[in-house]
N, C-alpha and C positions, 0 to 999 in steps of 0.2 A: 153147639154151636159152631158155626164155620168161622174159625178164626185164619185173621191175613196171613200170610204165606210168611213173613218174615218179624213175627211178633215179639216184642223182646218182655221179659219179665225178671222180676229183681225183690231180692230177698232187703238190700238194703242201697244203700245208692250204688249205682250198679250201671255203665255207660249204654246210651242210646244208639244201636244201631241205622246206619243212615245207606240205602243200597241204590247204589249209582243206576242210573237207567237214563245220564240224559243222551243225547242223541251224538251219534258221532258224522265225522263226514263222508261224504259222497264224491265221486265225480262228476265236475262240475261241469255242465253242458254251455258250452256258448259259441253262437249262429256267429258264424264269421262266410265272407265272401272269398270267392279266389283275389279280389283285388285288396282285401284290409292288409293291412301291414303285418310285419310277422310279431306274432306274441310274445309281450313281455317278459323272460325270464331266458330264451332261447340265446345261443351260446355260439359264439364265432369257433370255426373248424380248424382256426390255429392252435386252439388250446393244447397241452399237452394230454396224449392220449393216455385214457385210463380202462384197464379191462379186468377190473374186480369179477366181475360178473361174466365173465366168459366161458362157454363152455356149449355142448350141443343140449339141447332138449329131451329130456327124459321121452319118449315117445307113451309112454304107460302112462305119464302123470295125468288126474282122471278128468281134468275141465279140458289141458289140450288135446287129450283122446278123444273127446265131443266133438271136436272139431273135426268137417272136411278136411281132403289133403288141400284144396284151393286155401280155404282159411287158414291151416296151417302155414302154408307158404307166405299169407299175408302179416299174420303174428306173427311170426319170425321176423319179418322186414320190420314191422315195429318194432319190436325187442333190441332188434340190430342198431335200429335208428339212435334208441334210449340209449343203448350200452356206448354208443361213441358221440352222445350228445348233438345229434345231428337236428338242425331246425326242421326239419320234418322227414317223415316217411314216405318214401315217391314208392308206387305200384307199379307194374306191369301193364295194367288197365284203368280204366273208371271204375270206383265202387260206389254202390249206394251209402247214402250217410247212415242209415242204421244199419249195416254191415260194418261200416267206420267205428259205428258207437262198441258192438258187439266185441270187434276185435278189440279196441281200446281199451271197454271195462276186461275183459280177459287178460290182457298183457297187464292192466294195470293191480288187478289183484291176486294175480298168481306167478307173478315176477316180483317179489319182495325184496328183493338183493336189490332191485332196480331204484332203491330209495328214493332215491334224487329226482325222479320221473313226476311232474305237478300230477295235481288231478285234473286238472285242468282240458274238457276234451272238446276242442274248435271243429262244429259242427258243419261242415260245407254245406253251402247254398241249394246243392244240388250236385251230383257225381260227378267224382275227385277222383286223380291218381296220383295224389297226395294231401296228406294228414298232417298239421303243422303240430309242433312238438313243444313243450314247456319245463321247464327244471326248476325246483326248488333251491337248488344248489348250483355253484361253478364245479367243474370238474377237479379243481384243484381242494373244494372244501368237501367234495364230498371223496376224496383220496384221504384226505384226514378220516371224516366219520370211517369209511371203512377199515381202516388201520385201527381204530378203537372196537368197529363193531368184531375184527378178527380176534383182537385180542380177546373179548369179553367171550368168546366163541369160547376160545381157546383152555380160557380157564376153568369156563363149565363142564367141558371132553374133559378135563384134564382127571376129573373125579370117578370117570368110567375107565374098567378095564373091558378082556376078552370074556369076560361071564357079567357083563352087566346088560341085563334084559331089555328090551324096546320097552317094555313096560316103565320098568325101573326110570329109563333115560325120558319119557312123557312126565313119568313124574317130576323127576327134578326137573324139564322144561318150565312146567307149570308152576311148581313151587318158587322157581328163580325168578318168574314174572311179578304173583303175587304178593313175596314178600320184598321183592325190590323196586316196584314201580308203584305210581301213584298217579291216579285219574288224574287228568288235567288236562285243559285248552288251551295254555297259556303258551304255551314255548314253541319255536318253529321246527320242534321235530316230533310232536306230538303220534303224527301218522304216519311216523317209519320205524324202521326196526332200531333203529339207531336212537329215538326217543324211550324204548320200551328196555332195549338193554343196557345203553350205556347211560342215557340221560336221568332216565328216571321217576320219568315223565311219559303217558303214552295217553291219547283216547282208545277205541277200542280198537281201529284200524293198528295201531303200533302195537298191542297187545298179541293182536291175529298173525300182522306180520311176523315179529319176531317167534310164537310159537313155530309158523310154517318152517320160519327159516332155521331154526335149530333142526327140527325134523327134515328137511331137506338134507343137511348134514349130517344126518345120524341115519340117511338113505330109507325114514320109514315115510310112505304115503301119507300127506297132507296137504290140504287146502283151504282157502280161506272163503269163508260164505258171506256173502254182503242182504241186506236183509232192513228189517227193521223189529222191532218189540211191540210189546202188547197195546203202549201208548202213541205206536204209530213213528216212533222217534226213529232215526237211523241207528242198524247196529251191525256189526262185524264180529265174527265168531270163527270157528274152525272145524271142522272135518277132519279125523286122521281113523287110519286101517291099523291097526293091531290084530295079530293071528287070526287074519283074513276077514276080519270085521270091520265094519265101519263104526264110529263113535263121536259124538260132538263132543267139542270144550271149549267153552268159556271161561278162561282168564281173567278177562275183564271183570264178570259178573261174579267170581271167586275171588275179588279183591274190591270189595267193599269199600265206601270213604266211613270212619266212624268217630264218634263223636263222643268222648275225647278220642284221637288218635290212636291207633294200637299196631303198630309195624308189625308185630308179632303173631297178628290175627291168621291164618289160616283154615279155608274149608275147602272142598269138593262135590262141594252142589252139582255142579257142572263140567264135571271131569268126568269122560268116558261117558256120557250120556245118552240115552236112547231116543230116538225120535219122540217116542208116546210120551216121554219126559218136557222137553221143553216145544219142541216143532207146531206151530197151530196154538200154544197155550201160553209161551213166553217170549218163542222164537220165531220168527216170519220171514223163511228164506225168498229172495228175489231168483224167481223163476221165468225170468223172462225171455231166458237165452238157452238154460238149459235146467234139464233137473238132477239133485244131488244122489247117491248113493244111499240107500235106506241103513238109518243107524240104528243097531239091536238093542236089546235089553241084559243081553245074554254079559254077566262077567265086568260088570259096572266095578265104580272103585269100591264100593262099600262091598259087594260081594267079595274082590280080590283079595280084600284086604282084611276081611273076618268080620265085618261089623255092618252084617244084613239077618235081620230079626223075621221069624214069621208068627212069634206070637208076643204078646207084651213083656211077660215074664222072659223070654229067650232076650229080646232088647234091652229089658232095666240090667240082665246079666252082662252081655256085649260094650252096653254104655261104662259100666265098671272096668272091662276090659281096655275100653278104647281110652278111657281116663288115667288109668295105670300105664296105658302102653304110652300115651303121650308125656307124660311128669318124668319115665323113663329117660326118653328122646329128649328132654328139654324144651318140651311143648306145654300148652296149658288150653287146646282147645281139643273135645274129644266128639265126634258124632255117630246116632246111629241109625240107620234107613230100615225100614220095614216093608213088607210087600204088599199088607194089604190097609184100608185104613181102619178097619174094627181092631188092628194089632197095635197100629201108632194111638190111636185115642183112646185106648185102653191104657197106653203105657203112658202116655201125657197125664190122665187122670192120676195113676197109682202113684208116678216119679212128682207131679206138683199140687195135688189135689191131697192127696193121701202123705205124700211126705217121704217118697221111698227113696228122693234123690240122696238122702244123707246115707242108705248105704254104698250107691254109687260112691261118693266121696270115702267112706269108710273103706272100702275094699279098695281104691286110689290110694291112700294113705299108708297102708296096710302092706300094699306091693310097691312102694316107693321110697328113696330114703327124703326125696322131698315133700314137702305138705302143704296140702292146702284148705281153707278153710270150707267148713259147710254151712256158712252162716251169711256167704256173701257170693255172689257168681249172676253170670248173666246167660238167660237161657234163647236160643233162636229156635223155631217153630217152623218149618217148612211143608204145608199143609199140600203144596203142589208133589213134591217128591217123598213127601212121607217122613222129612227129616227130625230129628231130635240132635241138636246140637248145643251144647256147652262150652260156656268160657270160664277157668278156674281161675280163682285168686290164691296166691301165693300166702301162707301165715307171715 
C-alpha cells in the first residue's frame, strides 16, 4: 500500500510532523504609466552612500552567464541603481516591458545581497528607457542590517580552516539555517538574507537567499530558483555546484514545522538532491526565461555520509550506525536512504512490522554513552525519496 510521503508512526505518545508547504512571496507586478508618481519607498539621493554590495559581477555565475551582452549591460544598470538606492534605473535606449521584467526578476533573485530591494516590479505601459525601483528599508536601516549580516557570516566562517571542504561548508550552511531559522510570514525581514541569518524567521525566499549569500562568500557556485510546489504554491530553493556537478538544495523543506516544536530536529531530504528526486515531483521551476543545469543523482548526502543502502538488511544495519553516529554527536535524528522501492519497503516491514527497530536502538545504545529508549520514538517515511528517518528519545 502506498504510504503518504511524510507518514508519522508512534509507539507511545509521539510528536506529529507538519510539513510546511505554504507559499512564499514573488516579484509583484504593478502596471504603471510614465506619468505615474514615484513608487512608495523610493529614497532621495542625498541619503548617505551605502556600498556594502559593491564589486564586479562574476561573468561565470550561472544565470548572469545566460544573458546576452546587452542584457548583462542592462542587468548591471539595474543592479547599480539598486545598490545606490536610486529611484529608477535609466537605460541608453527604450526597452520592451517583458525584457524589463526578465531583467528585474534576474536581479531580484540573483543579487541576494541587495536585500533592501523590494519585490515590486513596476511594469511600464509601453517601451521605456527607465524602470522605477522601490526599497524595503532605508539606506541607514540597510547599513545597520548589513553590519549584523556580516557579523553572523563571520561567526559561521570562523569554524572553517584551510582544510574545510566545500561539502563541509555547504552542510554547515544548511544546518545553520535549519537549526536557527523558523518558517514565518510575520516579520518585515522574512524574504531577506537578514531574516534567515539574523532575525531567525524567514519564508522560502529568505532561506534560499541566505544559503546563496553564504555560498557566494565561500566562492561556491550557487543560485536561487523560483517556481512552485506540487500544490501550485510559490516556492524558492537553490541549485549549487559541488565538485563540477550541480545539485538541488532546499533548506526550507528540510526545516519543517513540528508539533510540538523541536528546535534540534534536522534532516537532509532536500540537501544535494537530483532533479529526478524533486523536479516535476515536488518542485516545479519557472522556466519562463532560462533553463537550469541538470542536477545529478551522484554523491547525494546519503551516499557521501555512508547511509545509502541497496538492500533491506544493509539499510537496517546502516540505520543503527546512523543512530549511533547521531548520539555520539549529540543529535537524536538518524536516517537511511534506499536505492529502490523493494529494498525500502522490505526494510519498513522488517523494522516496524517485525520489530527489528529494537536492533537499531540496541546497536546505538551499545555504541554510545548516551542511551535512548526503544519504547518510544518517532518515524518518518519519505516514499518519494525512499528515506527512513527516526527521531530517538533519550532515557
